[in-house]
C-alpha positions as a printed NumPy array, in Angstrom:
array([[  65.885,   87.886, -148.948],
       [  63.979,   90.995, -147.926],
       [  63.618,   92.557, -151.369],
       [  60.109,   91.143, -151.814],
       [  58.845,   92.866, -148.659],
       [  58.143,   96.553, -148.047],
       [  57.452,   98.953, -145.193],
       [  54.525,  101.351, -145.469],
       [  55.057,  105.104, -145.948],
       [  53.943,  105.966, -142.376],
       [  56.824,  103.855, -141.045],
       [  59.336,  105.891, -143.077],
       [  57.604,  109.092, -141.932],
       [  58.056,  108.062, -138.302],
       [  61.842,  108.01 , -138.646],
       [  61.826,  111.659, -139.685],
       [  59.938,  112.46 , -136.464],
       [  63.092,  111.905, -134.42 ],
       [  64.96 ,  114.413, -136.618],
       [  62.567,  117.367, -136.657],
       [  65.293,  119.845, -135.731],
       [  67.856,  118.385, -138.174],
       [  66.12 ,  116.484, -141.008],
       [  69.132,  116.56 , -143.348],
       [  70.688,  113.286, -142.17 ],
       [  67.676,  111.032, -142.805],
       [  66.739,  112.975, -145.944],
       [  70.175,  112.384, -147.496],
       [  70.433,  108.727, -146.476],
       [  66.871,  107.774, -147.458],
       [  67.248,  109.596, -150.784],
       [  70.521,  107.764, -151.452],
       [  68.664,  104.437, -151.126],
       [  65.704,  105.608, -153.211],
       [  63.225,  105.575, -150.305],
       [  62.24 ,  109.228, -150.666],
       [  62.351,  111.845, -153.372],
       [  63.693,  115.273, -152.507],
       [  62.104,  118.141, -154.391],
       [  63.875,  121.272, -155.654],
       [  62.967,  123.176, -152.475],
       [  64.104,  120.337, -150.203],
       [  60.621,  118.955, -149.594],
       [  60.429,  115.203, -149.069],
       [  58.088,  112.849, -150.892],
       [  57.886,  109.515, -149.109],
       [  57.179,  106.67 , -151.48 ],
       [  54.069,  104.568, -150.679],
       [  56.031,  101.37 , -150.03 ],
       [  59.757,  101.078, -149.462],
       [  61.63 ,   97.848, -150.223],
       [  62.6  ,   96.378, -146.88 ],
       [  66.149,   95.45 , -147.887],
       [  66.816,   99.071, -148.922],
       [  65.158,  100.41 , -145.769],
       [  67.263,   98.186, -143.521],
       [  70.448,   99.221, -145.359],
       [  69.49 ,  102.905, -145.084],
       [  68.62 ,  102.594, -141.408],
       [  71.881,  100.793, -140.657],
       [  73.843,  103.577, -142.353],
       [  71.842,  106.301, -140.6  ],
       [  72.096,  104.634, -137.194],
       [  75.854,  104.267, -137.585],
       [  75.97 ,  108.043, -137.997],
       [  73.689,  108.939, -135.088],
       [  74.227,  106.176, -132.507],
       [  72.06 ,  104.034, -130.228],
       [  70.211,  106.812, -128.365],
       [  68.942,  108.401, -131.578],
       [  68.018,  104.905, -132.844],
       [  65.91 ,  104.462, -129.699],
       [  64.3  ,  107.88 , -130.282],
       [  63.55 ,  106.971, -133.886],
       [  61.898,  103.751, -132.74 ],
       [  59.774,  105.619, -130.214],
       [  58.252,  107.625, -133.086],
       [  57.025,  104.578, -135.002],
       [  53.854,  103.981, -132.963],
       [  52.731,  107.546, -133.698],
       [  52.473,  106.68 , -137.395],
       [  51.881,  102.934, -137.565],
       [  48.608,  101.13 , -138.164],
       [  47.508,   99.574, -134.896],
       [  45.867,   96.147, -134.748],
       [  42.592,   95.89 , -132.859],
       [  42.331,   94.168, -129.511],
       [  44.811,   95.836, -127.176],
       [  43.031,   96.691, -123.941],
       [  45.943,   96.595, -121.488],
       [  49.711,   96.329, -121.561],
       [  49.789,   92.515, -121.386],
       [  47.435,   92.17 , -124.354],
       [  49.28 ,   94.932, -126.192],
       [  52.56 ,   93.047, -125.969],
       [  50.88 ,   89.828, -127.08 ],
       [  49.536,   91.447, -130.275],
       [  52.678,   93.476, -130.996],
       [  53.756,   91.033, -133.712],
       [  50.421,   91.454, -135.496],
       [  51.011,   95.217, -135.599],
       [  54.499,   94.72 , -136.971],
       [  53.182,   92.538, -139.776],
       [  50.241,   94.898, -140.414],
       [  52.728,   97.67 , -141.239],
       [  54.741,   95.631, -143.712],
       [  53.698,   94.569, -147.179],
       [  54.307,   91.574, -149.381],
       [  53.405,   92.193, -153.018],
       [  51.519,   95.315, -151.898],
       [  49.357,   93.465, -149.339],
       [  49.702,   93.886, -145.54 ],
       [  51.382,   90.854, -144.012],
       [  48.698,   90.59 , -141.324],
       [  44.975,   90.525, -141.985],
       [  43.023,   91.542, -138.838],
       [  39.787,   90.155, -140.326],
       [  41.097,   86.608, -140.73 ],
       [  44.036,   86.623, -138.32 ],
       [  46.258,   85.413, -141.149],
       [  49.926,   86.35 , -140.864],
       [  52.489,   85.926, -143.633],
       [  56.041,   84.879, -142.865],
       [  59.349,   86.28 , -144.026],
       [  60.287,   89.325, -141.908],
       [  60.828,   87.829, -138.462],
       [  58.695,   88.236, -135.362],
       [  58.198,   90.11 , -132.107],
       [  57.118,   87.154, -129.993],
       [  55.703,   87.644, -126.522],
       [  57.432,   84.65 , -124.927],
       [  55.882,   85.137, -121.501],
       [  53.716,   87.595, -119.675],
       [  52.912,   88.009, -116.001],
       [  51.309,   90.667, -113.843],
       [  54.136,   93.218, -114.191],
       [  56.433,   91.776, -116.809],
       [  56.558,   90.496, -120.367],
       [  59.474,   88.931, -122.198],
       [  59.736,   89.669, -125.899],
       [  61.872,   87.658, -128.313],
       [  62.659,   89.565, -131.496],
       [  64.252,   88.301, -134.692],
       [  63.285,   91.155, -137.018],
       [  65.869,   92.596, -139.429],
       [  65.687,   95.973, -137.665],
       [  68.273,   97.476, -135.333],
       [  68.102,   96.403, -131.7  ],
       [  67.966,   99.949, -130.271],
       [  65.257,  100.91 , -132.758],
       [  63.203,   97.869, -131.671],
       [  63.594,   98.783, -128.008],
       [  62.265,  102.284, -128.7  ],
       [  59.288,  100.935, -130.65 ],
       [  58.366,   98.463, -127.91 ],
       [  58.741,  100.992, -125.099],
       [  56.582,  103.595, -126.842],
       [  53.935,  100.939, -127.565],
       [  53.988,   99.653, -123.967],
       [  53.72 ,  103.204, -122.582],
       [  50.486,  103.722, -124.487],
       [  48.989,  101.308, -121.971],
       [  51.188,  101.782, -118.904],
       [  53.155,  105.001, -118.378],
       [  55.718,  103.284, -116.144],
       [  56.678,  100.675, -118.761],
       [  60.374,  100.192, -119.311],
       [  62.048,   97.978, -121.909],
       [  65.481,   96.552, -121.119],
       [  67.68 ,   94.224, -123.08 ],
       [  68.054,   90.724, -121.647],
       [  71.018,   88.546, -122.571],
       [  73.063,   91.243, -124.358],
       [  75.68 ,   88.617, -125.259],
       [  73.268,   87.051, -127.811],
       [  72.167,   90.388, -129.273],
       [  71.661,   90.866, -133.014],
       [  74.277,   93.632, -132.783],
       [  76.743,   90.813, -132.111],
       [  75.313,   88.741, -134.963],
       [  73.015,   86.783, -132.676],
       [  69.829,   85.379, -134.208],
       [  67.525,   87.277, -131.868],
       [  67.296,   89.692, -128.979],
       [  65.309,   89.221, -125.791],
       [  63.78 ,   92.151, -123.958],
       [  62.029,   92.567, -120.653],
       [  59.048,   94.878, -120.591],
       [  58.335,   95.773, -116.976],
       [  55.768,   98.011, -115.344],
       [  54.424,   98.837, -111.886]])
């Protein structure tokens, strides 16, 4: 059950970044799920922490409306707003600490699910596991509750912070979470 977990306000803000020209769709959907308040002039107030079950439901509804490419674009905005864990010096290291960043940006009982000081990570929202890494390739296994295309956009934007040529592709599409698989596997490649 995801109702005890929450995403931080900057994560919600990042989704609006992909809709700068047409913010009405996310505004209406996120307001419907109680994730934002819309003022009398249409201004948006993003709540400090959004219940993860409501966020996932809202995202699924929004992504059904806009399709996989916009989901990817939304994901690519996340790293512009997310808290970043310390320690990434190159793309290989960045992919290895990706899961820590994911947990750092999610809360349980108002507390980040990753503590960079102690290295303690709380369970309950899935993982972005770096299953293998080599000189020009990393394989990520993801079992988060988020949409597959959104995840791909997040990972590619993160990887491109360290290597401009990085490309994220879906491996094993037949076991994808879109098809009710338990996880997705992605290849992150670079030159």
